[in-house]
C-alpha positions in Angstrom: 11.4 81.4 14.6 11.6 81.5 18.3 12.2 78.4 20.2 9.6 77.5 22.8 11.1 77.5 26.3 10.2 75.3 29.2 8.6 77.3 32.1 11.4 78.5 34.3 14.2 78.3 31.8 16.3 81.3 30.9 16.0 82.8 27.4 18.9 82.0 25.0 19.3 85.6 24.0 20.1 86.5 27.5 23.4 84.3 27.4 25.8 87.1 26.4 24.7 89.1 29.5 25.1 86.4 32.2 28.7 87.4 32.9 27.7 91.0 33.4 25.1 90.3 36.2 26.0 91.5 39.7 26.9 89.2 42.5 23.6 90.2 44.1 21.5 89.2 41.1 23.3 85.9 40.7 22.7 85.2 44.5 19.0 86.1 44.3 18.5 83.6 41.3 20.4 81.0 43.1 18.4 81.5 46.3 15.2 81.0 44.4 16.9 77.9 42.5 16.1 79.2 39.0 18.3 79.8 36.0 19.8 83.3 35.4 17.5 85.2 33.1 14.3 83.4 34.0 11.1 85.3 33.3 8.9 87.0 35.9 6.3 84.1 36.0 9.1 81.7 36.8 10.5 84.1 39.5 7.1 84.3 41.1 6.4 80.6 41.0 9.8 79.8 42.5 9.3 82.5 45.3 5.8 81.0 46.2 7.2 77.4 46.2 10.0 78.5 48.5 7.7 80.4 50.8 5.6 77.3 51.3 8.8 75.2 51.8 10.1 77.4 54.4 6.9 78.5 56.2 7.5 78.8 59.9 4.4 76.7 60.6 6.2 73.6 59.3 8.7 73.8 62.2 6.2 74.5 65.1 7.7 73.5 68.4 11.3 74.0 67.3 12.2 77.7 67.9 15.6 77.4 66.4 14.2 76.1 63.0 11.4 78.7 63.1 13.9 81.5 63.4 15.9 80.0 60.7 12.9 79.7 58.5 12.0 83.3 59.1 15.5 84.3 58.0 15.2 82.4 54.8 11.9 83.8 54.0 13.3 87.4 54.5 16.1 86.5 52.2 13.8 85.2 49.7 11.8 88.4 49.8 15.0 90.4 49.2 15.9 88.1 46.3 12.4 88.5 44.7 12.7 92.3 44.9 16.1 92.4 42.9 
């Protein structure tokens, strides 16, 4: 009988494969602040939450922070695509 997993948690059957994941994949999961092996729904939810957190409109009037937020958003997009 399969265990019910909390949303955003990694599947236990993915455990043996964690050490084989590339550095890029590990960095992508870290950027999205989710465990390795999270399902697509968890990835999408984390991506949307990060987009809201780093939306450039939150930093209106501070050009340096707006540029930083845009860089973070670009990196998040790349992470989601991996």
